[in-house]
Each structure stands twice: as structure tokens, then as C-alpha cells.
PyMOL commands that place a pseudoatom at each C-alpha (Angstrom):
pseudoatom trace, name=CA, resn=MET, resi=1, chain=A, elem=C, hetatm=0, pos=[0.000, 0.000, 0.000]
pseudoatom trace, name=CA, resn=ILE, resi=2, chain=A, elem=C, hetatm=0, pos=[1.196, 3.491, -0.835]
pseudoatom trace, name=CA, resn=TYR, resi=3, chain=A, elem=C, hetatm=0, pos=[-0.365, 6.787, 0.115]
pseudoatom trace, name=CA, resn=GLU, resi=4, chain=A, elem=C, hetatm=0, pos=[-0.654, 10.028, -1.774]
pseudoatom trace, name=CA, resn=LEU, resi=5, chain=A, elem=C, hetatm=0, pos=[-0.681, 13.255, 0.196]
pseudoatom trace, name=CA, resn=ARG, resi=6, chain=A, elem=C, hetatm=0, pos=[-2.429, 16.028, -1.702]
pseudoatom trace, name=CA, resn=ILE, resi=7, chain=A, elem=C, hetatm=0, pos=[-2.572, 19.616, -0.481]
pseudoatom trace, name=CA, resn=TYR, resi=8, chain=A, elem=C, hetatm=0, pos=[-4.983, 22.016, -2.151]
pseudoatom trace, name=CA, resn=HIS, resi=9, chain=A, elem=C, hetatm=0, pos=[-4.171, 25.689, -1.638]
pseudoatom trace, name=CA, resn=CYS, resi=10, chain=A, elem=C, hetatm=0, pos=[-7.449, 27.534, -2.206]
pseudoatom trace, name=CA, resn=VAL, resi=11, chain=A, elem=C, hetatm=0, pos=[-8.040, 30.920, -3.673]
pseudoatom trace, name=CA, resn=PRO, resi=12, chain=A, elem=C, hetatm=0, pos=[-8.741, 33.093, -0.579]
pseudoatom trace, name=CA, resn=GLY, resi=13, chain=A, elem=C, hetatm=0, pos=[-12.295, 32.538, 0.629]
pseudoatom trace, name=CA, resn=GLN, resi=14, chain=A, elem=C, hetatm=0, pos=[-12.904, 29.497, -1.576]
pseudoatom trace, name=CA, resn=LEU, resi=15, chain=A, elem=C, hetatm=0, pos=[-12.220, 26.657, 0.909]
pseudoatom trace, name=CA, resn=PRO, resi=16, chain=A, elem=C, hetatm=0, pos=[-15.960, 26.219, 1.660]
pseudoatom trace, name=CA, resn=ALA, resi=17, chain=A, elem=C, hetatm=0, pos=[-16.651, 25.806, -2.085]
pseudoatom trace, name=CA, resn=LEU, resi=18, chain=A, elem=C, hetatm=0, pos=[-13.890, 23.189, -2.378]
pseudoatom trace, name=CA, resn=LEU, resi=19, chain=A, elem=C, hetatm=0, pos=[-15.164, 21.287, 0.652]
pseudoatom trace, name=CA, resn=ASN, resi=20, chain=A, elem=C, hetatm=0, pos=[-18.667, 21.318, -0.805]
pseudoatom trace, name=CA, resn=ARG, resi=21, chain=A, elem=C, hetatm=0, pos=[-17.376, 20.001, -4.146]
pseudoatom trace, name=CA, resn=PHE, resi=22, chain=A, elem=C, hetatm=0, pos=[-15.635, 17.086, -2.443]
pseudoatom trace, name=CA, resn=ASP, resi=23, chain=A, elem=C, hetatm=0, pos=[-18.684, 16.357, -0.288]
pseudoatom trace, name=CA, resn=THR, resi=24, chain=A, elem=C, hetatm=0, pos=[-21.292, 16.496, -3.038]
pseudoatom trace, name=CA, resn=ILE, resi=25, chain=A, elem=C, hetatm=0, pos=[-19.425, 15.572, -6.240]
pseudoatom trace, name=CA, resn=THR, resi=26, chain=A, elem=C, hetatm=0, pos=[-15.855, 14.301, -6.006]
pseudoatom trace, name=CA, resn=LEU, resi=27, chain=A, elem=C, hetatm=0, pos=[-16.285, 11.547, -3.420]
pseudoatom trace, name=CA, resn=LYS, resi=28, chain=A, elem=C, hetatm=0, pos=[-19.163, 9.982, -5.367]
pseudoatom trace, name=CA, resn=LEU, resi=29, chain=A, elem=C, hetatm=0, pos=[-17.041, 9.922, -8.512]
pseudoatom trace, name=CA, resn=TRP, resi=30, chain=A, elem=C, hetatm=0, pos=[-14.097, 8.465, -6.610]
pseudoatom trace, name=CA, resn=GLU, resi=31, chain=A, elem=C, hetatm=0, pos=[-16.403, 5.689, -5.458]
pseudoatom trace, name=CA, resn=LYS, resi=32, chain=A, elem=C, hetatm=0, pos=[-17.305, 5.028, -9.098]
pseudoatom trace, name=CA, resn=HIS, resi=33, chain=A, elem=C, hetatm=0, pos=[-13.584, 4.736, -9.939]
pseudoatom trace, name=CA, resn=ASP, resi=34, chain=A, elem=C, hetatm=0, pos=[-12.709, 2.751, -6.781]
pseudoatom trace, name=CA, resn=ILE, resi=35, chain=A, elem=C, hetatm=0, pos=[-10.462, 5.510, -5.409]
pseudoatom trace, name=CA, resn=LYS, resi=36, chain=A, elem=C, hetatm=0, pos=[-9.992, 5.128, -1.648]
pseudoatom trace, name=CA, resn=GLN, resi=37, chain=A, elem=C, hetatm=0, pos=[-9.516, 8.148, 0.577]
pseudoatom trace, name=CA, resn=ALA, resi=38, chain=A, elem=C, hetatm=0, pos=[-7.670, 7.706, 3.876]
pseudoatom trace, name=CA, resn=GLY, resi=39, chain=A, elem=C, hetatm=0, pos=[-8.649, 11.033, 5.433]
pseudoatom trace, name=CA, resn=PHE, resi=40, chain=A, elem=C, hetatm=0, pos=[-9.240, 14.760, 4.944]
pseudoatom trace, name=CA, resn=TRP, resi=41, chain=A, elem=C, hetatm=0, pos=[-8.026, 17.644, 7.096]
pseudoatom trace, name=CA, resn=THR, resi=42, chain=A, elem=C, hetatm=0, pos=[-8.200, 21.401, 7.259]
pseudoatom trace, name=CA, resn=VAL, resi=43, chain=A, elem=C, hetatm=0, pos=[-5.859, 23.532, 9.344]
pseudoatom trace, name=CA, resn=GLY, resi=44, chain=A, elem=C, hetatm=0, pos=[-7.136, 24.328, 12.840]
pseudoatom trace, name=CA, resn=ILE, resi=45, chain=A, elem=C, hetatm=0, pos=[-3.977, 25.917, 14.219]
pseudoatom trace, name=CA, resn=GLY, resi=46, chain=A, elem=C, hetatm=0, pos=[-0.926, 27.049, 12.259]
pseudoatom trace, name=CA, resn=GLY, resi=47, chain=A, elem=C, hetatm=0, pos=[-0.280, 27.468, 8.557]
pseudoatom trace, name=CA, resn=SER, resi=48, chain=A, elem=C, hetatm=0, pos=[-2.964, 28.556, 6.158]
pseudoatom trace, name=CA, resn=ASN, resi=49, chain=A, elem=C, hetatm=0, pos=[-6.621, 28.078, 6.958]
pseudoatom trace, name=CA, resn=GLN, resi=50, chain=A, elem=C, hetatm=0, pos=[-7.270, 28.069, 3.193]
pseudoatom trace, name=CA, resn=ASP, resi=51, chain=A, elem=C, hetatm=0, pos=[-5.647, 24.655, 2.647]
pseudoatom trace, name=CA, resn=LEU, resi=52, chain=A, elem=C, hetatm=0, pos=[-7.166, 21.189, 2.385]
pseudoatom trace, name=CA, resn=TYR, resi=53, chain=A, elem=C, hetatm=0, pos=[-5.003, 18.155, 3.106]
pseudoatom trace, name=CA, resn=TYR, resi=54, chain=A, elem=C, hetatm=0, pos=[-6.013, 14.634, 2.186]
pseudoatom trace, name=CA, resn=LEU, resi=55, chain=A, elem=C, hetatm=0, pos=[-4.585, 11.156, 1.749]
pseudoatom trace, name=CA, resn=LEU, resi=56, chain=A, elem=C, hetatm=0, pos=[-5.431, 8.620, -0.916]
pseudoatom trace, name=CA, resn=ALA, resi=57, chain=A, elem=C, hetatm=0, pos=[-4.604, 4.930, -0.496]
pseudoatom trace, name=CA, resn=TRP, resi=58, chain=A, elem=C, hetatm=0, pos=[-3.332, 3.003, -3.524]
pseudoatom trace, name=CA, resn=ASP, resi=59, chain=A, elem=C, hetatm=0, pos=[-2.328, -0.621, -4.006]
pseudoatom trace, name=CA, resn=SER, resi=60, chain=A, elem=C, hetatm=0, pos=[0.583, 0.438, -6.237]
pseudoatom trace, name=CA, resn=LEU, resi=61, chain=A, elem=C, hetatm=0, pos=[1.745, 3.210, -8.552]
pseudoatom trace, name=CA, resn=ALA, resi=62, chain=A, elem=C, hetatm=0, pos=[0.133, 1.332, -11.446]
pseudoatom trace, name=CA, resn=ASP, resi=63, chain=A, elem=C, hetatm=0, pos=[-3.163, 1.218, -9.515]
pseudoatom trace, name=CA, resn=ARG, resi=64, chain=A, elem=C, hetatm=0, pos=[-2.914, 4.982, -8.954]
pseudoatom trace, name=CA, resn=GLU, resi=65, chain=A, elem=C, hetatm=0, pos=[-2.150, 5.732, -12.584]
pseudoatom trace, name=CA, resn=LYS, resi=66, chain=A, elem=C, hetatm=0, pos=[-5.045, 3.644, -13.899]
pseudoatom trace, name=CA, resn=LYS, resi=67, chain=A, elem=C, hetatm=0, pos=[-7.693, 4.912, -11.476]
pseudoatom trace, name=CA, resn=TRP, resi=68, chain=A, elem=C, hetatm=0, pos=[-6.584, 8.562, -11.310]
pseudoatom trace, name=CA, resn=ASN, resi=69, chain=A, elem=C, hetatm=0, pos=[-6.401, 8.873, -15.083]
pseudoatom trace, name=CA, resn=ALA, resi=70, chain=A, elem=C, hetatm=0, pos=[-9.873, 7.340, -15.458]
pseudoatom trace, name=CA, resn=PHE, resi=71, chain=A, elem=C, hetatm=0, pos=[-11.269, 9.793, -12.882]
pseudoatom trace, name=CA, resn=ALA, resi=72, chain=A, elem=C, hetatm=0, pos=[-9.449, 12.824, -14.323]
pseudoatom trace, name=CA, resn=SER, resi=73, chain=A, elem=C, hetatm=0, pos=[-10.851, 12.152, -17.797]
pseudoatom trace, name=CA, resn=ASP, resi=74, chain=A, elem=C, hetatm=0, pos=[-14.380, 11.191, -16.682]
pseudoatom trace, name=CA, resn=PRO, resi=75, chain=A, elem=C, hetatm=0, pos=[-16.793, 13.461, -18.618]
pseudoatom trace, name=CA, resn=GLU, resi=76, chain=A, elem=C, hetatm=0, pos=[-19.070, 13.778, -15.574]
pseudoatom trace, name=CA, resn=TRP, resi=77, chain=A, elem=C, hetatm=0, pos=[-16.133, 15.036, -13.465]
pseudoatom trace, name=CA, resn=LEU, resi=78, chain=A, elem=C, hetatm=0, pos=[-15.004, 17.491, -16.133]
pseudoatom trace, name=CA, resn=GLU, resi=79, chain=A, elem=C, hetatm=0, pos=[-18.536, 18.876, -16.501]
pseudoatom trace, name=CA, resn=LYS, resi=80, chain=A, elem=C, hetatm=0, pos=[-19.195, 19.212, -12.766]
pseudoatom trace, name=CA, resn=LYS, resi=81, chain=A, elem=C, hetatm=0, pos=[-15.741, 20.622, -12.033]
pseudoatom trace, name=CA, resn=ALA, resi=82, chain=A, elem=C, hetatm=0, pos=[-16.268, 23.278, -14.693]
pseudoatom trace, name=CA, resn=ALA, resi=83, chain=A, elem=C, hetatm=0, pos=[-19.695, 24.114, -13.245]
pseudoatom trace, name=CA, resn=THR, resi=84, chain=A, elem=C, hetatm=0, pos=[-18.241, 24.611, -9.754]
pseudoatom trace, name=CA, resn=GLU, resi=85, chain=A, elem=C, hetatm=0, pos=[-15.652, 26.985, -11.218]
pseudoatom trace, name=CA, resn=ALA, resi=86, chain=A, elem=C, hetatm=0, pos=[-18.073, 28.993, -13.393]
pseudoatom trace, name=CA, resn=ALA, resi=87, chain=A, elem=C, hetatm=0, pos=[-17.739, 32.016, -11.099]
pseudoatom trace, name=CA, resn=GLY, resi=88, chain=A, elem=C, hetatm=0, pos=[-13.956, 31.647, -10.822]
pseudoatom trace, name=CA, resn=GLN, resi=89, chain=A, elem=C, hetatm=0, pos=[-11.170, 29.347, -9.828]
pseudoatom trace, name=CA, resn=ILE, resi=90, chain=A, elem=C, hetatm=0, pos=[-11.431, 27.564, -6.449]
pseudoatom trace, name=CA, resn=VAL, resi=91, chain=A, elem=C, hetatm=0, pos=[-7.941, 26.066, -6.138]
pseudoatom trace, name=CA, resn=ALA, resi=92, chain=A, elem=C, hetatm=0, pos=[-4.850, 28.225, -6.612]
pseudoatom trace, name=CA, resn=SER, resi=93, chain=A, elem=C, hetatm=0, pos=[-2.357, 25.333, -6.585]
pseudoatom trace, name=CA, resn=VAL, resi=94, chain=A, elem=C, hetatm=0, pos=[-1.960, 21.679, -5.662]
pseudoatom trace, name=CA, resn=ASN, resi=95, chain=A, elem=C, hetatm=0, pos=[0.991, 19.870, -4.120]
pseudoatom trace, name=CA, resn=ASN, resi=96, chain=A, elem=C, hetatm=0, pos=[1.141, 16.115, -4.056]
pseudoatom trace, name=CA, resn=GLN, resi=97, chain=A, elem=C, hetatm=0, pos=[3.582, 13.528, -2.801]
pseudoatom trace, name=CA, resn=ILE, resi=98, chain=A, elem=C, hetatm=0, pos=[3.630, 9.744, -2.962]
pseudoatom trace, name=CA, resn=LEU, resi=99, chain=A, elem=C, hetatm=0, pos=[4.426, 8.410, 0.518]
pseudoatom trace, name=CA, resn=MET, resi=100, chain=A, elem=C, hetatm=0, pos=[5.987, 4.987, 1.025]
pseudoatom trace, name=CA, resn=PRO, resi=101, chain=A, elem=C, hetatm=0, pos=[5.566, 3.466, 4.510]
pseudoatom trace, name=CA, resn=THR, resi=102, chain=A, elem=C, hetatm=0, pos=[8.692, 2.515, 6.417]
pseudoatom trace, name=CA, resn=LYS, resi=103, chain=A, elem=C, hetatm=0, pos=[8.994, -1.028, 7.746]
pseudoatom trace, name=CA, resn=PHE, resi=104, chain=A, elem=C, hetatm=0, pos=[8.135, 0.242, 11.250]
pseudoatom trace, name=CA, resn=SER, resi=105, chain=A, elem=C, hetatm=0, pos=[5.147, 2.388, 10.251]
pseudoatom trace, name=CA, resn=ALA, resi=106, chain=A, elem=C, hetatm=0, pos=[1.861, 1.643, 12.028]
pseudoatom trace, name=CA, resn=VAL, resi=107, chain=A, elem=C, hetatm=0, pos=[0.179, 2.328, 8.689]
pseudoatom trace, name=CA, resn=GLN, resi=108, chain=A, elem=C, hetatm=0, pos=[1.161, -0.084, 5.940]
for i in range(1, 108): cmd.bond("trace and resi %d" % i, "trace and resi %d" % (i + 1))
show_as sticks, trace
zoom trace
């Protein structure tokens, strides 16, 4: 199992719109594509309160590539994403990292 840490840096004031998009659109489409989330977080203390952190769990890099590409090109996703950004961009930038558990990690 590998994990992907994704950090979405929102346009100021747009974090609620991003959270709503995940809650009402993205997670349902991930389910369709068998994408497994391992958790979502916002910043309570420290750093920017306009950031969303989340982890995705993948069986392998090949699993990630297959499922993520299918999701990213899904016409329903592209249509709904565009609709949520009709009034302007929600996310200013995205950082992502693939995390590999150490042999002593409680999470494998």
C-alpha cells in the first residue's frame, strides 16, 4: 500500500466551495472509480486556513495511474468541475507527494 498526500491551496475565501465540491461531487465519482480516501483535514492551528489536506490509499503506482487517469478524464467530473468553477477558480495550486511506509510504520 502506498499513500498520496495532496494539499490544495485555495483561492482566498474558496475553501468552503472546495469542501462542498468534495462532499457532493468528487467523493461519489471516486467511489465510481474505486479511489480510496484515507482522510481529509483542514488547518485548525498554524499554517494557512485556506488549505485542504487529504490522503489517498493506492495498491501500487500502477493502480494509482489507472484509477486517477480514469477519474481525471471522466466526462461527468469534467462537466461538474467546470460548473463549480463557473464564477472563478477555487484552487490556486496543488501539491502532491507519494508516501511509502517505512517497515516500522503503524500504517502499511
